[in-house]
Structure formats: C-alpha cells, structure tokens
All heavy atoms as an XYZ file, in Angstrom:
525
protein
N     -17.054    -16.191    -41.704
C     -16.424    -15.648    -40.518
C     -17.436    -15.658    -39.369
O     -18.588    -15.309    -39.538
C     -15.969    -14.212    -40.804
C     -15.400    -13.528    -39.610
S     -14.346    -12.158    -40.046
C     -15.351    -10.774    -39.650
N     -16.978    -16.085    -38.194
C     -17.833    -16.087    -37.015
C     -17.983    -14.669    -36.501
O     -17.108    -13.828    -36.678
C     -17.228    -16.953    -35.913
C     -17.254    -18.426    -36.276
O     -18.194    -18.836    -36.969
O     -16.333    -19.152    -35.869
N     -19.109    -14.420    -35.846
C     -19.318    -13.100    -35.270
C     -19.893    -13.246    -33.867
O     -20.375    -14.301    -33.488
C     -20.262    -12.271    -36.148
O     -21.554    -12.861    -36.161
N     -19.824    -12.177    -33.141
C     -20.351    -12.130    -31.784
C     -21.435    -11.077    -31.735
O     -21.213     -9.938    -32.150
C     -19.240    -11.780    -30.789
C     -19.686    -11.508    -29.357
C     -20.156    -12.796    -28.694
C     -18.558    -10.891    -28.559
N     -22.588    -11.459    -31.260
C     -23.684    -10.520    -31.075
C     -24.058    -10.515    -29.602
O     -24.262    -11.575    -29.014
C     -24.917    -10.936    -31.904
O     -24.537    -11.017    -33.274
C     -26.051     -9.955    -31.738
N     -24.112     -9.338    -29.008
C     -24.503     -9.203    -27.609
C     -25.911     -8.627    -27.570
O     -26.172     -7.565    -28.139
C     -23.523     -8.283    -26.839
C     -23.979     -8.100    -25.405
C     -22.112     -8.843    -26.909
N     -26.806     -9.344    -26.909
C     -28.192     -8.918    -26.807
C     -28.582     -8.866    -25.332
O     -28.637     -9.908    -24.672
C     -29.122     -9.904    -27.544
O     -28.669    -10.056    -28.886
C     -30.556     -9.418    -27.531
N     -28.832     -7.675    -24.791
C     -29.250     -7.610    -23.381
C     -30.659     -8.189    -23.226
O     -31.507     -8.021    -24.095
C     -29.226     -6.113    -23.065
C     -29.349     -5.433    -24.394
C     -28.777     -6.363    -25.418
N     -30.876     -8.881    -22.135
C     -32.165     -9.509    -21.863
C     -32.734     -8.920    -20.576
O     -32.071     -8.900    -19.546
C     -32.009    -11.045    -21.689
C     -31.331    -11.680    -22.896
C     -33.349    -11.687    -21.394
C     -32.089    -11.593    -24.189
N     -33.958     -8.437    -20.646
C     -34.629     -7.921    -19.445
C     -35.136     -9.086    -18.610
O     -35.652    -10.059    -19.147
C     -35.801     -7.026    -19.822
C     -35.395     -5.673    -20.320
C     -36.586     -4.734    -20.163
N     -36.237     -3.348    -20.201
C     -35.653     -2.656    -19.232
N     -35.296     -3.251    -18.132
N     -35.416     -1.376    -19.358
N     -34.976     -8.944    -17.307
C     -35.483     -9.954    -16.380
C     -36.318     -9.251    -15.321
O     -36.218     -8.036    -15.148
C     -34.324    -10.689    -15.664
O     -33.626     -9.753    -14.834
C     -33.387    -11.333    -16.650
N     -37.116    -10.021    -14.602
C     -37.787     -9.431    -13.439
C     -36.722     -9.057    -12.403
O     -35.573     -9.496    -12.510
C     -38.670    -10.556    -12.904
C     -38.598    -11.669    -13.885
C     -37.462    -11.409    -14.812
N     -37.101     -8.290    -11.414
C     -36.171     -7.957    -10.333
C     -35.745     -9.260     -9.665
O     -36.573    -10.104     -9.316
C     -36.840     -7.009     -9.303
C     -35.934     -6.784     -8.101
C     -37.201     -5.694     -9.959
N     -34.441     -9.438     -9.519
C     -33.898    -10.672     -8.949
C     -33.886    -10.559     -7.429
O     -33.432     -9.567     -6.871
C     -32.479    -10.937     -9.490
C     -31.882    -12.176     -8.852
C     -32.507    -11.058    -11.001
N     -34.389    -11.584     -6.788
C     -34.434    -11.641     -5.326
C     -33.603    -12.826     -4.832
O     -33.360    -13.777     -5.572
C     -35.880    -11.832     -4.843
C     -36.845    -10.795     -5.352
C     -36.921     -9.638     -4.401
N     -37.950     -8.699     -4.874
C     -37.792     -7.420     -4.901
N     -36.665     -6.880     -4.480
N     -38.738     -6.623     -5.339
N     -33.215    -12.766     -3.593
C     -32.460    -13.852     -2.983
C     -33.246    -15.154     -3.081
O     -34.448    -15.181     -2.850
C     -32.197    -13.521     -1.510
O     -31.471    -14.553     -0.908
N     -32.550    -16.214     -3.473
C     -33.181    -17.525     -3.549
C     -33.764    -17.877     -4.904
O     -34.215    -18.998     -5.099
N     -33.743    -16.934     -5.851
C     -34.304    -17.229     -7.169
C     -33.469    -18.312     -7.856
O     -32.255    -18.376     -7.687
C     -34.389    -15.955     -8.044
C     -33.019    -15.496     -8.478
C     -35.251    -16.185     -9.269
N     -34.116    -19.198     -8.589
C     -33.434    -20.245     -9.355
C     -32.959    -19.623    -10.662
O     -33.767    -19.262    -11.514
C     -34.401    -21.397     -9.607
C     -33.759    -22.559    -10.340
O     -32.916    -22.316    -11.232
O     -34.114    -23.703    -10.031
N     -31.631    -19.480    -10.819
C     -31.092    -18.808    -12.003
C     -31.422    -19.537    -13.299
O     -31.674    -18.899    -14.316
C     -29.579    -18.629    -11.882
C     -29.130    -17.511    -10.958
C     -27.608    -17.432    -10.955
C     -29.719    -16.179    -11.349
N     -31.438    -20.858    -13.287
C     -31.762    -21.583    -14.518
C     -33.202    -21.308    -14.936
O     -33.488    -21.139    -16.124
C     -31.508    -23.081    -14.365
O     -32.340    -23.634    -13.370
N     -34.107    -21.234    -13.973
C     -35.503    -20.905    -14.292
C     -35.616    -19.463    -14.772
O     -36.354    -19.166    -15.711
C     -36.400    -21.139    -13.083
C     -36.611    -22.599    -12.769
C     -37.526    -22.817    -11.577
O     -38.221    -21.857    -11.159
O     -37.541    -23.945    -11.067
N     -34.887    -18.559    -14.133
C     -34.912    -17.149    -14.531
C     -34.434    -16.983    -15.966
O     -35.068    -16.311    -16.774
C     -34.040    -16.313    -13.592
C     -33.925    -14.831    -13.931
C     -35.228    -14.108    -13.608
C     -32.771    -14.200    -13.210
N     -33.317    -17.631    -16.298
C     -32.777    -17.538    -17.656
C     -33.747    -18.165    -18.650
O     -34.048    -17.590    -19.695
C     -31.381    -18.191    -17.744
C     -30.925    -18.323    -19.188
C     -30.373    -17.375    -16.938
N     -34.260    -19.354    -18.337
C     -35.197    -20.030    -19.237
C     -36.435    -19.186    -19.516
O     -36.918    -19.144    -20.642
C     -35.644    -21.370    -18.641
O     -34.570    -22.262    -18.594
N     -36.922    -18.507    -18.491
C     -38.125    -17.698    -18.657
C     -37.845    -16.354    -19.335
O     -38.745    -15.762    -19.928
C     -38.770    -17.454    -17.291
N     -36.600    -15.887    -19.270
C     -36.284    -14.543    -19.755
C     -35.732    -14.499    -21.177
O     -35.919    -13.516    -21.880
C     -35.273    -13.874    -18.817
O     -35.814    -13.754    -17.521
N     -35.016    -15.536    -21.595
C     -34.418    -15.523    -22.931
C     -35.499    -15.869    -23.953
O     -36.100    -16.944    -23.882
C     -33.246    -16.535    -23.034
C     -32.717    -16.607    -24.460
C     -32.136    -16.152    -22.071
N     -35.757    -14.969    -24.900
C     -36.780    -15.246    -25.922
C     -36.431    -16.501    -26.732
O     -35.278    -16.707    -27.108
C     -36.745    -14.005    -26.816
C     -36.109    -12.939    -25.986
C     -35.160    -13.648    -25.066
N     -37.413    -17.338    -26.966
C     -37.200    -18.586    -27.717
C     -36.588    -18.317    -29.086
O     -35.844    -19.148    -29.601
C     -38.518    -19.352    -27.880
C     -39.139    -19.769    -26.563
C     -38.320    -20.883    -25.922
N     -38.831    -21.181    -24.593
C     -38.118    -21.112    -23.486
N     -36.866    -20.748    -23.531
N     -38.639    -21.399    -22.323
N     -36.888    -17.163    -29.664
C     -36.360    -16.841    -30.995
C     -34.840    -16.690    -31.000
O     -34.207    -16.770    -32.048
C     -37.004    -15.556    -31.531
O     -36.704    -14.463    -30.680
N     -34.240    -16.487    -29.834
C     -32.783    -16.344    -29.736
C     -32.070    -17.657    -29.436
O     -30.853    -17.758    -29.578
C     -32.414    -15.328    -28.642
C     -32.853    -13.891    -28.865
C     -32.435    -13.022    -27.689
C     -32.288    -13.341    -30.161
N     -32.819    -18.662    -29.012
C     -32.212    -19.934    -28.613
C     -31.822    -20.721    -29.860
O     -32.629    -20.951    -30.750
C     -33.178    -20.756    -27.738
C     -32.590    -22.110    -27.393
C     -33.536    -19.982    -26.476
N     -30.549    -21.105    -29.921
C     -30.034    -21.883    -31.054
C     -28.757    -22.597    -30.624
O     -28.189    -22.310    -29.571
C     -29.763    -20.979    -32.251
C     -28.663    -19.969    -32.006
C     -28.501    -18.995    -33.150
N     -27.457    -18.043    -32.895
C     -27.495    -17.041    -32.034
N     -28.571    -16.848    -31.305
N     -26.482    -16.222    -31.884
N     -28.309    -23.496    -31.460
C     -27.059    -24.214    -31.218
C     -25.917    -23.222    -31.055
O     -25.792    -22.269    -31.825
C     -26.763    -25.130    -32.419
C     -25.529    -25.970    -32.261
C     -25.743    -27.178    -31.375
O     -26.890    -27.631    -31.238
O     -24.747    -27.653    -30.811
N     -25.091    -23.409    -30.028
C     -23.933    -22.550    -29.821
C     -24.219    -21.284    -29.023
O     -23.313    -20.484    -28.802
N     -25.460    -21.100    -28.566
C     -25.809    -19.905    -27.789
C     -25.019    -19.878    -26.487
O     -24.890    -20.892    -25.795
C     -27.304    -19.903    -27.462
C     -27.808    -18.804    -26.527
C     -27.720    -17.447    -27.221
C     -29.230    -19.086    -26.089
N     -24.467    -18.727    -26.161
C     -23.773    -18.529    -24.891
C     -24.553    -17.482    -24.113
O     -24.853    -16.411    -24.626
C     -22.317    -18.039    -25.107
C     -21.660    -17.697    -23.787
C     -21.520    -19.083    -25.867
N     -24.877    -17.800    -22.867
C     -25.596    -16.869    -22.004
C     -24.656    -16.455    -20.879
O     -24.093    -17.311    -20.193
C     -26.873    -17.516    -21.417
C     -27.573    -16.561    -20.461
C     -27.819    -17.938    -22.531
N     -24.470    -15.164    -20.713
C     -23.624    -14.637    -19.638
C     -24.526    -13.974    -18.593
O     -25.449    -13.250    -18.939
C     -22.639    -13.621    -20.195
N     -24.242    -14.254    -17.346
C     -25.005    -13.680    -16.240
C     -24.019    -12.902    -15.381
O     -22.958    -13.421    -15.017
C     -25.692    -14.783    -15.406
C     -26.467    -14.185    -14.245
C     -26.609    -15.631    -16.285
N     -24.360    -11.670    -15.041
C     -23.438    -10.852    -14.257
C     -23.257    -11.410    -12.847
O     -24.153    -12.057    -12.292
C     -23.930     -9.394    -14.139
O     -25.141     -9.367    -13.388
C     -24.146     -8.773    -15.510
N     -22.091    -11.142    -12.286
C     -21.805    -11.608    -10.925
C     -22.758    -10.974     -9.917
O     -23.075    -11.586     -8.896
C     -20.354    -11.310    -10.554
O     -20.086     -9.924    -10.624
N     -23.234     -9.784    -10.212
C     -24.186     -9.132     -9.306
C     -25.474     -9.948     -9.202
O     -26.004    -10.160     -8.107
C     -24.501     -7.716     -9.802
C     -25.481     -6.982     -8.919
C     -25.689     -5.562     -9.392
C     -26.637     -4.814     -8.481
N     -26.773     -3.411     -8.873
N     -25.973    -10.428    -10.334
C     -27.200    -11.234    -10.340
C     -26.970    -12.550     -9.603
O     -27.809    -13.000     -8.827
C     -27.677    -11.483    -11.794
C     -28.024    -10.165    -12.496
C     -28.841    -12.452    -11.828
C     -29.095     -9.345    -11.826
N     -25.819    -13.167     -9.820
C     -25.496    -14.420     -9.132
C     -25.431    -14.175     -7.624
O     -26.017    -14.925     -6.841
C     -24.171    -15.025     -9.653
C     -23.767    -16.232     -8.822
C     -24.296    -15.393    -11.128
N     -24.756    -13.111     -7.210
C     -24.639    -12.800     -5.775
C     -26.001    -12.562     -5.146
O     -26.282    -13.075     -4.055
C     -23.767    -11.561     -5.571
O     -22.451    -11.816     -5.963
N     -26.847    -11.803     -5.811
C     -28.179    -11.530     -5.267
C     -28.959    -12.832     -5.131
O     -29.572    -13.094     -4.090
C     -28.939    -10.521     -6.146
C     -28.283     -9.146     -6.056
C     -30.410    -10.445     -5.730
C     -28.822     -8.137     -7.065
N     -28.943    -13.662     -6.162
C     -29.711    -14.906     -6.118
C     -29.211    -15.848     -5.030
O     -29.985    -16.602     -4.455
C     -29.690    -15.614     -7.478
O     -28.420    -16.156     -7.738
N     -27.904    -15.796     -4.741
C     -27.319    -16.637     -3.696
C     -27.474    -16.034     -2.302
O     -27.108    -16.648     -1.307
C     -25.830    -16.859     -3.969
C     -25.559    -17.708     -5.184
C     -24.084    -17.859     -5.481
O     -23.261    -17.061     -4.957
O     -23.740    -18.770     -6.247
N     -27.973    -14.814     -2.231
C     -28.100    -14.152     -0.940
C     -26.766    -13.661     -0.410
O     -26.623    -13.397      0.778
N     -25.788    -13.535     -1.296
C     -24.440    -13.108     -0.891
C     -24.302    -11.600     -1.036
O     -23.458    -11.104     -1.781
C     -23.393    -13.835     -1.730
N     -25.154    -10.885     -0.347
C     -25.132     -9.425     -0.382
C     -25.068     -8.898      1.049
O     -25.448     -9.577      1.986
C     -26.363     -8.852     -1.108
C     -26.352     -9.214     -2.577
C     -27.654     -9.329     -0.479
N     -24.579     -7.681      1.179
C     -24.447     -7.061      2.496
C     -25.183     -5.734      2.469
O     -25.012     -4.946      1.539
C     -22.950     -6.821      2.828
C     -22.793     -6.081      4.133
C     -22.191     -8.129      2.845
N     -26.015     -5.505      3.462
C     -26.694     -4.221      3.586
C     -25.637     -3.149      3.809
O     -24.819     -3.261      4.728
C     -27.671     -4.268      4.759
C     -28.439     -2.969      4.951
O     -28.297     -2.046      4.117
O     -29.192     -2.890      5.939
N     -25.636     -2.144      2.978
C     -24.567     -1.133      3.039
C     -24.502     -0.408      4.376
O     -23.459      0.122      4.735
C     -24.693     -0.141      1.894
C     -25.855      0.813      2.036
C     -25.865      1.912      1.024
N     -25.771      1.375     -0.314
C     -25.906      2.068     -1.406
N     -26.161      3.335     -1.343
N     -25.803      1.513     -2.577
N     -25.575     -0.384      5.127
C     -25.558      0.289      6.423
C     -25.144     -0.631      7.571
O     -24.978     -0.181      8.696
C     -26.940      0.879      6.721
C     -27.326      1.964      5.727
O     -26.417      2.686      5.250
O     -28.516      2.089      5.407
N     -24.938     -1.931      7.272
C     -24.643     -2.875      8.347
C     -23.162     -3.029      8.642
O     -22.791     -3.575      9.683
C     -25.228     -4.252      8.009
O     -24.524     -4.838      6.936
N     -22.295     -2.543      7.746
C     -20.860     -2.715      7.935
C     -20.117     -1.620      7.166
O     -20.563     -1.197      6.099
C     -20.402     -4.114      7.454
C     -18.969     -4.402      7.871
C     -20.607     -4.292      5.978
C     -18.554     -5.848      7.658
N     -19.007     -1.172      7.705
C     -18.200     -0.166      7.031
C     -17.409     -0.786      5.884
O     -17.109     -1.975      5.879
N     -17.074      0.027      4.915
C     -16.350     -0.450      3.734
C     -15.025     -1.101      4.112
O     -14.686     -2.185      3.627
C     -16.115      0.712      2.773
C     -15.420      0.318      1.506
C     -15.267      1.519      0.582
C     -14.541      1.160     -0.690
N     -14.395      2.324     -1.577
N     -14.259     -0.458      4.987
C     -12.956     -0.989      5.385
C     -13.108     -2.348      6.057
O     -12.366     -3.283      5.753
C     -12.232     -0.009      6.327
O     -12.108      1.247      5.653
C     -10.867     -0.523      6.716
N     -14.072     -2.484      6.945
C     -14.292     -3.757      7.629
C     -14.729     -4.833      6.633
O     -14.287     -5.978      6.716
C     -15.337     -3.599      8.735
C     -15.671     -4.894      9.447
C     -14.461     -5.574     10.083
O     -13.498     -4.896     10.465
O     -14.476     -6.816     10.181
N     -15.578     -4.487      5.682
C     -16.020     -5.459      4.676
C     -14.841     -5.938      3.829
O     -14.673     -7.129      3.602
C     -17.096     -4.848      3.779
C     -17.618     -5.736      2.655
C     -18.255     -6.998      3.226
C     -18.623     -4.989      1.795
N     -13.994     -5.007      3.410
C     -12.812     -5.373      2.627
C     -11.907     -6.292      3.440
O     -11.419     -7.308      2.949
C     -12.047     -4.113      2.138
C     -10.706     -4.496      1.560
C     -12.896     -3.351      1.137
N     -11.694     -5.945      4.689
C     -10.838     -6.753      5.561
C     -11.424     -8.158      5.723
O     -10.708     -9.155      5.647
C     -10.712     -6.077      6.917
C      -9.663     -6.684      7.813
C      -9.460     -5.893      9.107
N      -8.846     -4.593      8.823
C      -9.367     -3.417      9.213
N     -10.478     -3.387      9.920
N      -8.772     -2.290      8.910
N     -12.728     -8.244      5.916
C     -13.389     -9.535      6.108
C     -13.319    -10.411      4.859
O     -13.157    -11.616      4.937
C     -14.848     -9.300      6.509
C     -15.575    -10.574      6.897
C     -16.965    -10.302      7.350
N     -17.832    -10.163      6.168
C     -19.081     -9.781      6.213
N     -19.636     -9.424      7.351
N     -19.783     -9.702      5.106
N     -13.429     -9.807      3.698
C     -13.468    -10.551      2.445
C     -12.104    -10.784      1.818
O     -11.979    -11.558      0.885
C     -14.373     -9.836      1.439
C     -15.827     -9.764      1.860
C     -16.473    -11.139      1.960
O     -16.227    -11.993      1.082
O     -17.214    -11.369      2.931
N     -11.078    -10.106      2.319
C      -9.729    -10.222      1.747
C      -9.172    -11.634      1.975
O      -9.452    -12.272      2.978
C      -8.810     -9.181      2.348
N      -8.373    -12.057      1.049
C      -7.720    -13.368      1.157
C      -6.372    -13.219      1.848
O      -5.335    -13.609      1.304
C      -7.519    -13.978     -0.223
C      -8.820    -14.371     -0.879
O      -9.760    -14.688     -0.153
O      -8.884    -14.382     -2.123
N      -6.355    -12.675      3.037
C      -5.095    -12.515      3.768
C      -5.155    -13.230      5.092
O      -6.140    -13.577      5.606
C      -4.733    -11.028      4.011
C      -4.360    -10.395      2.704
C      -5.837    -10.294      4.722
C-alpha cells in the first residue's frame, strides 16, 4: 500500500528575487531525495520570491481586494 509522508523543511528567510529551484535544492536533505519525491512550496513563499507582495501600510484592504478582484 502506498503512503504519504509530510516532512516540513526549514529554509533560510525567503527574500524577493530568490531562485526557488536553488532554495529547494539547498534546503531538502539529500537523504530525503528519491524517485517519486513530491515537493510542495506554499504560495506565500512563491509570492515573496516573485516580489508579489504589498506593504500592509501602503494600501487599504478594501482597495487591495478591489484591485486584485477578477471583475
């Protein structure tokens, strides 16, 4: 029977512009790397690395929602 194991991986603090493939390669212990390994990265980490973040004091919540809405 197949099983799923979730193992959290510590990384350095992620900054805008970081190369996610390099970050993952450097952070995942070699002992965990094997055939069929799936690595999940949170959307927060992806957003930070892409610089797709907004300073909370620069815009109101309602305006941010309105700007980002698909309407």
